[in-house]
C-alpha positions as CSV (number, residue, x, y, z in Angstrom):
1,M,-51.9,83.1,54.9
2,R,-53.8,86.3,54.0
3,K,-53.5,87.8,50.6
4,L,-51.0,90.7,50.4
5,L,-52.4,94.1,49.6
6,L,-49.8,96.6,48.3
7,P,-50.2,100.3,48.9
8,V,-52.3,102.2,46.3
9,S,-49.2,104.1,45.1
10,L,-47.5,100.9,44.1
11,G,-50.4,98.5,43.4
12,L,-52.0,100.6,40.7
13,C,-48.6,100.6,38.9
14,L,-47.5,97.0,39.2
15,F,-48.6,96.0,35.8
16,A,-48.6,99.5,34.2
17,S,-46.3,100.6,31.4
18,A,-42.8,101.5,32.5
19,Q,-43.4,104.8,30.5
20,K,-46.1,106.0,32.7
21,K,-44.7,109.2,34.2
22,N,-44.1,109.4,37.9
23,S,-45.0,105.7,38.5
24,P,-42.7,103.3,40.4
25,A,-41.9,101.8,37.1
26,Y,-40.9,105.2,35.7
27,F,-38.4,105.8,38.6
28,A,-37.1,102.2,38.5
29,A,-36.2,102.6,34.9
30,T,-33.8,105.4,35.9
31,I,-31.5,102.6,37.3
32,T,-29.6,101.9,34.1
33,A,-26.7,99.8,33.0
34,E,-24.9,102.9,31.6
35,D,-25.1,104.8,34.9
36,M,-24.0,101.7,36.8
37,Q,-21.0,101.2,34.5
38,R,-20.0,104.9,34.9
39,H,-20.1,104.8,38.7
40,L,-18.4,101.3,39.0
41,Y,-15.4,102.3,36.8
42,T,-14.8,105.0,39.3
43,I,-15.4,103.0,42.5
44,A,-13.3,100.1,41.3
45,S,-10.6,102.2,39.6
46,K,-6.8,102.0,40.1
47,E,-7.0,105.2,42.0
48,M,-9.1,103.6,44.7
49,E,-6.3,101.1,45.3
50,G,-8.7,98.3,46.3
51,R,-10.4,100.3,49.1
52,D,-8.8,98.6,52.2
53,T,-10.0,99.6,55.6
54,P,-8.5,101.9,56.6
55,S,-6.6,103.4,53.6
56,P,-6.4,106.6,51.4
57,G,-8.3,104.7,48.7
58,L,-11.1,104.0,51.0
59,E,-11.4,107.7,51.9
60,K,-11.5,108.5,48.1
61,A,-14.4,106.1,47.8
62,A,-16.2,107.6,50.7
63,D,-15.8,111.1,49.2
64,Y,-17.2,110.0,45.9
65,I,-20.3,108.4,47.7
66,E,-20.8,111.5,49.9
67,N,-20.5,113.8,46.9
68,H,-23.1,111.8,44.9
69,F,-25.5,111.9,47.9
70,K,-25.1,115.7,48.2
71,S,-25.6,116.2,44.5
72,L,-28.9,114.3,44.8
73,G,-30.1,116.5,47.6
74,L,-30.0,113.8,50.2
75,L,-30.0,114.8,53.7
76,P,-26.9,113.9,55.9
77,G,-27.7,110.7,57.7
78,N,-25.8,111.2,61.0
79,N,-26.9,114.3,62.8
80,G,-25.8,116.8,60.2
81,S,-22.9,114.7,58.8
82,Y,-22.8,112.3,56.0
83,R,-20.2,110.2,57.9
84,Q,-20.3,107.9,60.9
85,N,-16.7,107.6,62.0
86,Y,-15.5,104.7,64.1
87,P,-12.2,104.1,65.7
88,L,-9.7,101.3,64.8
89,Y,-6.7,100.1,66.8
90,K,-3.6,98.4,65.7
91,D,-1.1,96.8,68.1
92,S,2.6,96.7,67.4
93,M,5.2,94.8,69.4
94,T,8.2,96.9,70.7
95,S,9.9,94.0,72.6
96,S,9.6,90.5,73.7
97,S,11.5,87.8,75.6
98,L,11.3,84.2,76.6
99,K,13.6,82.5,79.2
100,V,13.7,78.9,80.7
101,N,15.8,78.4,83.7
102,G,17.7,81.6,82.9
103,T,18.4,80.6,79.2
104,A,17.1,83.2,76.8
105,F,15.6,82.1,73.6
106,N,15.5,83.9,70.2
107,I,12.3,85.3,68.5
108,T,11.6,83.6,65.2
109,K,14.3,80.9,65.8
110,D,12.7,79.5,68.9
111,Y,9.4,81.2,69.7
112,Q,7.0,83.9,68.6
113,P,4.3,85.8,70.4
114,I,0.8,85.7,69.0
115,P,0.0,89.4,68.8
116,S,-3.8,89.0,68.6
117,M,-3.7,87.1,71.9
118,S,-1.0,89.0,73.7
119,H,-0.9,92.2,75.8
120,T,1.7,94.2,77.6
121,T,2.9,92.2,80.4
122,E,5.9,90.5,82.3
123,L,5.2,87.1,83.7
124,R,7.2,84.7,85.8
125,F,6.2,81.1,86.4
126,S,7.8,78.2,88.5
127,E,5.9,75.5,86.7
128,V,4.0,74.6,83.5
129,V,0.9,72.4,83.2
130,F,1.0,70.2,80.1
131,V,-2.4,69.5,78.7
132,G,-1.7,67.4,75.7
133,Y,-3.5,68.9,72.6
134,G,-5.7,71.1,74.9
135,I,-8.9,70.1,73.3
136,V,-12.3,70.1,75.0
137,D,-15.0,68.5,72.9
138,G,-17.8,66.3,74.1
139,S,-16.3,63.5,76.2
140,L,-12.7,64.7,75.2
141,D,-11.5,67.0,78.0
142,A,-7.8,67.9,78.2
143,Y,-8.3,69.7,81.4
144,K,-10.1,66.8,83.4
145,D,-9.0,66.7,87.0
146,L,-6.6,69.6,86.3
147,N,-6.4,73.0,88.0
148,V,-4.8,75.6,85.7
149,R,-6.2,78.8,87.3
150,G,-3.5,81.5,87.3
151,K,-1.0,79.1,85.7
152,L,1.1,78.6,82.6
153,V,-0.4,75.9,80.2
154,M,1.5,74.3,77.5
155,L,-0.3,72.4,74.6
156,L,0.7,70.8,71.4
157,D,-0.2,71.6,67.8
158,G,-2.3,68.8,66.2
159,M,-5.0,66.5,67.4
160,P,-5.4,62.8,68.4
161,A,-5.4,60.5,65.4
162,D,-8.8,59.0,66.2
163,Y,-10.5,62.3,67.1
164,K,-13.2,63.8,64.8
165,P,-14.2,67.3,65.8
166,T,-17.9,68.0,66.3
167,A,-17.6,71.2,64.2
168,T,-15.3,72.3,61.4
169,G,-13.4,75.3,60.2
170,F,-13.4,78.4,62.6
171,N,-15.9,76.7,64.9
172,S,-13.9,73.5,65.4
173,P,-13.0,72.8,68.9
174,A,-9.5,71.9,67.5
175,N,-9.0,75.3,66.1
176,V,-6.2,77.3,67.9
177,L,-8.5,80.1,68.8
178,S,-10.9,77.6,70.4
179,R,-8.2,75.9,72.3
180,V,-6.8,79.1,73.7
181,A,-10.4,80.0,74.6
182,R,-10.9,76.8,76.5
183,A,-7.6,77.6,78.5
184,Q,-9.0,81.0,79.2
185,E,-12.3,79.5,80.5
186,K,-10.2,77.2,82.8
187,G,-8.3,80.4,84.2
188,A,-5.0,80.0,82.6
189,A,-2.8,83.1,82.8
190,A,-0.7,82.1,79.8
191,V,-0.4,79.6,77.1
192,L,2.6,78.0,75.1
193,I,1.7,76.2,71.9
194,V,4.4,73.8,70.6
195,Y,4.8,73.8,66.8
196,G,7.1,71.8,64.7
197,N,7.8,74.5,62.0
198,Y,10.7,76.2,63.8
199,P,13.0,78.0,63.0
200,R,10.8,80.4,61.1
201,Q,11.8,82.9,58.4
202,S,10.2,86.0,59.8
203,F,7.9,87.6,62.4
204,N,5.5,90.4,61.7
205,A,5.7,92.6,64.9
206,S,2.8,94.6,63.6
207,G,-0.6,93.3,64.2
208,S,-3.8,93.9,62.2
209,Y,-6.3,96.7,62.8
210,M,-9.2,95.8,65.2
211,L,-12.5,97.3,65.8
212,N,-12.8,96.4,69.4
213,Q,-10.0,97.4,71.7
214,Y,-12.1,97.4,74.8
215,V,-13.3,93.9,75.6
216,A,-14.9,92.3,78.6
217,G,-12.1,89.6,78.9
218,I,-8.7,89.1,77.4
219,Y,-7.0,85.9,76.1
220,P,-4.2,84.4,78.2
221,E,-0.7,85.7,77.1
222,T,0.0,83.3,74.2
223,F,3.3,82.3,72.6
224,S,4.2,79.6,70.0
225,I,7.3,77.7,70.9
226,S,9.6,75.2,69.2
227,E,10.2,71.7,70.3
228,G,13.5,72.7,71.5
229,V,12.0,75.2,74.0
230,A,9.5,72.5,75.0
231,A,12.3,70.1,75.6
232,S,14.1,72.6,77.9
233,I,10.9,72.6,80.0
234,T,9.8,69.0,80.1
235,G,13.1,67.1,79.2
236,V,11.2,65.3,76.4
237,D,12.9,65.6,73.0
238,G,10.6,65.5,69.8
239,I,7.5,65.9,72.0
240,L,5.2,66.1,68.9
241,G,6.3,62.9,67.5
242,K,6.3,61.1,70.8
243,M,2.7,62.3,71.4
244,K,1.5,60.9,68.2
245,A,3.3,57.6,68.7
246,S,2.1,57.2,72.3
247,P,0.0,59.8,74.0
248,L,1.8,61.6,76.9
249,A,0.0,62.1,80.1
250,S,-1.0,65.4,81.4
251,Q,1.3,66.6,84.2
252,T,3.0,69.6,85.7
253,Y,6.7,70.3,85.0
254,K,8.9,72.4,87.2
255,A,10.7,75.1,85.4
256,N,11.4,78.9,86.0
257,I,10.0,80.7,83.0
258,D,10.0,84.4,82.1
259,L,7.7,85.7,79.5
260,S,7.5,89.4,78.4
261,Y,5.6,91.1,75.7
262,I,5.5,94.9,75.3
263,K,3.4,96.6,72.6
264,T,2.3,100.0,71.6
265,T,-1.2,100.8,70.0
266,L,-1.8,103.0,67.0
267,T,-5.3,104.5,66.5
268,A,-6.9,105.1,63.1
269,S,-10.4,105.5,61.9
270,A,-12.9,104.6,59.1
271,S,-16.4,105.7,58.3
272,N,-19.8,104.6,57.1
273,V,-21.5,107.0,54.6
274,L,-25.1,107.8,55.2
275,G,-27.6,109.9,53.2
276,M,-31.4,109.9,53.7
277,I,-34.7,110.9,52.1
278,E,-37.1,112.0,54.8
279,G,-40.4,110.3,54.9
280,T,-43.8,111.9,55.0
281,D,-46.5,110.6,57.4
282,K,-44.2,107.8,58.7
283,K,-40.9,109.6,58.8
284,D,-40.0,108.3,62.2
285,E,-39.9,104.7,60.8
286,Y,-37.0,103.7,58.6
287,V,-36.0,101.6,55.5
288,F,-32.3,100.9,55.3
289,L,-30.5,100.1,51.9
290,T,-26.9,99.0,52.6
291,S,-23.8,97.8,50.9
292,H,-20.1,97.8,51.8
293,Y,-17.8,100.0,49.8
294,D,-14.6,98.6,51.1
295,H,-12.5,95.7,49.6
296,V,-9.2,94.1,50.5
297,G,-6.8,96.8,49.2
298,K,-3.5,96.2,47.5
299,R,-0.5,93.9,48.3
300,P,3.0,95.0,49.1
301,D,4.0,94.3,45.5
302,G,1.5,96.8,44.3
303,T,-1.2,94.3,43.1
304,I,-4.6,95.9,43.4
305,Y,-7.7,93.9,44.3
306,Y,-10.3,96.0,42.6
307,G,-13.4,94.5,44.2
308,A,-15.6,95.5,41.2
309,D,-18.3,92.9,42.0
310,D,-17.4,92.6,45.8
311,D,-18.8,95.1,46.6
312,G,-18.4,97.9,44.1
313,S,-21.5,96.5,42.4
314,G,-23.5,96.8,45.6
315,T,-22.3,100.3,46.3
316,T,-23.0,101.3,42.8
317,G,-26.5,99.9,43.4
318,I,-26.9,102.1,46.5
319,L,-25.9,105.3,44.4
320,E,-28.4,104.3,41.7
321,L,-31.2,103.6,44.2
322,A,-30.6,106.9,46.0
323,E,-30.8,108.7,42.6
324,A,-34.1,106.9,41.7
325,F,-35.8,107.8,45.1
326,A,-34.4,111.3,45.0
327,K,-36.1,111.8,41.6
328,A,-39.4,110.3,43.0
329,K,-39.1,112.8,45.9
330,A,-38.5,115.7,43.6
331,A,-41.7,114.7,41.5
332,G,-43.8,114.7,44.7
333,K,-43.6,110.9,45.1
334,G,-41.5,110.8,48.1
335,P,-41.7,107.9,50.6
336,R,-43.9,107.6,53.6
337,R,-41.0,106.2,55.7
338,T,-37.6,107.6,55.8
339,I,-35.1,105.8,53.6
340,V,-31.5,105.7,54.8
341,F,-28.9,104.8,52.2
342,M,-25.7,103.6,54.0
343,T,-22.4,102.3,52.6
344,V,-20.4,100.8,55.3
345,S,-16.6,100.1,55.6
346,G,-14.7,97.2,57.1
347,E,-17.0,94.4,55.9
348,E,-14.0,92.4,54.6
349,K,-12.3,92.7,58.1
350,G,-15.3,91.3,60.1
351,L,-18.4,93.3,59.3
352,W,-16.8,96.3,61.2
353,G,-18.9,99.2,59.9
354,S,-22.3,97.6,60.2
355,N,-21.3,96.2,63.6
356,Y,-20.4,99.7,64.8
357,Y,-23.6,101.0,63.5
358,S,-25.8,98.3,65.0
359,N,-24.2,99.1,68.4
360,H,-24.3,102.9,67.9
361,P,-27.5,103.4,65.7
362,V,-28.3,106.8,64.5
363,F,-32.0,105.8,64.0
364,P,-33.9,103.5,66.4
365,L,-33.5,99.9,65.4
366,D,-37.0,99.1,66.7
367,K,-38.3,101.6,64.2
368,T,-36.1,100.2,61.3
369,T,-38.7,98.1,59.4
370,V,-36.1,96.4,57.2
371,D,-32.4,96.3,55.9
372,L,-32.1,95.5,52.3
373,N,-28.4,94.7,51.8
374,I,-26.7,94.4,48.5
375,D,-23.3,92.5,48.3
376,M,-22.2,91.4,44.9
377,I,-24.9,91.8,42.2
378,G,-22.8,92.3,39.1
379,R,-21.8,88.9,37.9
380,I,-23.1,85.5,37.0
381,G,-22.1,83.1,39.8
382,E,-20.4,79.8,39.0
383,E,-23.6,77.7,39.7
384,Y,-25.5,79.7,37.0
385,L,-22.9,79.9,34.2
386,K,-24.7,77.2,32.2
387,D,-28.2,77.7,33.6
388,K,-31.2,78.8,31.4
389,D,-31.8,81.6,34.0
390,S,-28.1,82.8,34.0
391,A,-29.1,86.4,32.9
392,N,-32.3,86.7,35.0
393,Y,-31.7,85.5,38.6
394,V,-30.5,86.6,42.0
395,Y,-30.0,84.9,45.3
396,V,-32.3,86.2,48.0
397,I,-31.0,85.3,51.4
398,G,-32.7,85.7,54.8
399,D,-36.2,86.8,53.8
400,D,-37.7,83.9,55.8
401,K,-35.7,84.3,59.0
402,L,-37.3,87.1,61.1
403,S,-40.6,88.1,59.6
404,T,-43.4,85.9,58.0
405,D,-44.3,89.0,55.9
406,L,-41.0,89.4,54.0
407,A,-40.8,86.4,51.6
408,T,-44.5,86.9,50.6
409,I,-43.9,90.6,49.8
410,T,-40.7,89.8,47.9
411,D,-42.5,87.3,45.7
412,Q,-45.4,89.8,45.1
413,V,-42.9,92.6,44.2
414,N,-41.1,90.3,41.9
415,K,-44.2,90.0,39.7
416,T,-43.0,93.3,38.3
417,V,-39.4,92.4,37.6
418,K,-40.0,88.7,36.9
419,M,-36.6,87.4,38.0
420,K,-35.7,83.9,39.4
421,L,-35.4,84.3,43.1
422,D,-33.1,81.6,44.3
423,R,-33.4,81.0,48.0
424,K,-30.9,78.1,48.1
425,Y,-28.8,79.8,50.8
426,N,-31.7,80.3,53.1
427,D,-30.8,76.8,54.3
428,L,-28.8,77.4,57.5
429,N,-27.0,74.1,57.0
430,D,-25.4,75.2,53.7
431,K,-21.7,75.0,54.2
432,N,-21.2,78.5,52.7
433,R,-23.1,80.2,55.6
434,F,-23.7,83.3,53.5
435,Y,-26.5,84.4,55.8
436,Y,-23.9,85.2,58.4
437,R,-21.3,86.8,56.1
438,S,-22.4,90.2,55.1
439,D,-23.6,93.4,56.8
440,H,-27.2,92.5,57.0
441,Y,-26.5,90.0,59.8
442,N,-25.6,92.8,62.3
443,F,-29.1,94.2,61.7
444,A,-30.7,90.8,62.0
445,E,-28.9,90.2,65.3
446,K,-30.7,93.3,66.6
447,G,-34.1,92.0,65.4
448,V,-34.4,93.9,62.2
449,P,-35.8,91.8,59.2
450,I,-33.3,91.7,56.3
451,I,-32.9,90.6,52.8
452,F,-29.4,89.9,51.3
453,Y,-29.2,90.2,47.5
454,F,-26.2,88.2,46.0
455,N,-25.1,86.8,42.7
456,G,-22.9,83.9,44.1
457,V,-19.2,83.5,43.9
458,H,-17.2,83.2,40.8
459,A,-13.7,82.6,39.5
460,D,-12.6,86.2,40.2
461,Y,-14.0,86.4,43.8
462,H,-11.3,88.0,46.1
463,R,-8.9,88.1,43.2
464,P,-7.1,91.0,41.5
465,T,-9.1,89.9,38.4
466,D,-12.5,91.1,39.9
467,T,-12.6,94.2,37.5
468,P,-15.3,96.5,36.1
469,D,-14.9,95.0,32.5
470,K,-16.3,91.7,33.7
471,I,-19.6,93.0,35.0
472,N,-22.9,92.2,33.4
473,Y,-24.3,95.8,33.7
474,K,-27.8,94.9,32.2
475,L,-28.3,92.1,34.8
476,M,-26.9,94.3,37.5
477,A,-29.4,97.0,36.7
478,K,-32.3,94.6,36.7
479,R,-31.3,93.3,40.2
480,G,-31.0,96.9,41.3
481,Q,-34.6,97.6,40.1
482,L,-35.8,94.5,42.1
483,V,-34.3,96.2,45.2
484,F,-36.0,99.5,44.3
485,Y,-39.5,98.0,44.0
486,T,-39.0,96.1,47.3
487,A,-37.7,99.3,49.0
488,W,-40.7,101.2,47.6
489,E,-43.1,98.7,49.1
490,M,-41.3,98.7,52.4
491,A,-41.3,102.5,52.5
492,N,-45.0,103.0,51.7
493,R,-47.0,100.1,53.2
494,N,-49.3,100.8,56.0
495,D,-47.5,98.7,58.6
496,M,-44.0,97.9,59.6
497,L,-43.0,94.3,59.0
498,K,-43.9,91.8,61.7
499,R,-41.1,90.5,63.7
500,D,-42.5,87.1,64.5
501,L,-39.7,84.6,63.9
502,K,-36.7,83.9,66.1
503,L,-33.2,84.5,64.7
504,E,-31.2,81.3,64.1
505,K,-27.7,81.6,65.6
506,P,-24.7,79.9,64.0
C-alpha cells in the first residue's frame, strides 16, 4: 500500500502546536467540553420531550439546530431551505369484522387484525388452506404440493419441536413477518394466524407512522385468530396442542368466511436539517457529516426518554463541527470540497430521514466522497468501563467496507488525536450488527464510503435515564475533534475516496 500524503494545509500542521493560529489544530480546539455541555442540556432537555418522530419536541430540536446553523452563517442545504421535509403516514382502523359460516366473532375476544399487514378490503372465501406452521426454510416447506394463489391461508403460531431456524431474530424464517412474506410469495390473498393468547385485553386500532405508503407489493390481509375461531373452521378443538402432540397434515377446509377491514390514513411530516459550507476549487464534491436528532419520545404516563447520548451527543457533535469549520472559513481556511452538516430524524423508527435523503438526494451521491456519521459519542460503553483506555477510545465502524483509502486515512489522521480506534464491530458476523443500524448505512447502500463513530451501549441505552448529567464531555469533545480532523482531510485532499470494495449485505 502506498504511503498516504496529506494535503499541505493539514500535513504541515499534524504535529504543530494546538496554539498555532489558523491551523487545523487551532480550529479543532474550538470543539470544547463546555460548548458541548451547553448544547446538549438544551437538546436533551425536558422541553424537547424525547424528540419522537413526529412530535412537537422534535420540531423544537429542529428549530434549535437550524437557528444554530444560521447563527454561524451556514448556507441552507436544500435549495434555499435548511429543511428537507418528508411525509409520514399513519393508518387507523375504522371498522373490522370476521364471520365463519354466518357466525360473527368479536374483535379482541376472538380475533384481531394486524394493522401493519392489512388494508381496506372486504373478502369472502369458501375454503381455507391449512399450512401447519407456514415455515419455508431449507428442506422444510409448508407449501409443498399446495396451490394457495388467491386463497385464504391459515397457519399456527409456534414451530416444530425439532426445527432449528437457519437465521435468528428479525431474519428468522420462523418470524411472523417472514411467514406472512412466504404466504405472499405463494400468492395468498389473506392469512389467518392462530394464537393461544385469546381473549386479549385490548386492541390498538391506531397503527404506527410509516415512511413508505407507496409500495410495490402489499402483504396479504392478515388477522390473528383464537383457537375457537380455528375450531369453527376446521372442527379441530385445541389445534395448537394437537399440532405439537402429533403434526396435523396440510389440507383444505370448506367454510364460508367473511373478512373486512376498513381504515383511514393520517398524513404528517418530519424533516432533516441541512446546513453547508461551500467549498472552493472542489465545491461540486461533498463531505457529509451526519447524526440523528430524534429519540423515542415520551410514554403515555409522561415518562421522557431524554436521549442525551442517543443521539443528542452526535447532534451536539454536528453543531460543534459546524462551528469549527465556520470559523475556519471566516479565517480564510475554508474547505476545498463543500461540507454538508445534516441532522436527520426518524432514525429510531427505521433510519427514515437518511433513507429519504438517500432516495431524494439534494447533492449527487456519486460526488459525495464520504459520510462521517456520529451516533452516540458521549459515554463510556459497558465493554470499556474497566478498560485502561476507557477515557480515550471510540468504536470506528465501516471504514474498511467500501474504500481501501478510508481506514488508512483514519489511522493517519488519528496520529494527531491519539485515540484508541476500536474496530471490533467491523466484523459483519458480530451479533449486534451495528454496521446496519445507523444512518450511515443508507449512504453505504448507495456506494458512498462511510465511517460510523460510536461509544458502545451502556446501562442507560434507550432508557429514561440517558440524561445529560451522565455524559463525559471531555471525552465527547475529543471524539468530536477526531471527526473534525478526518473531515478536514476528506474536504481538502486532492482526490475523492476510491470506491473499490463491494458492500456486504446483511
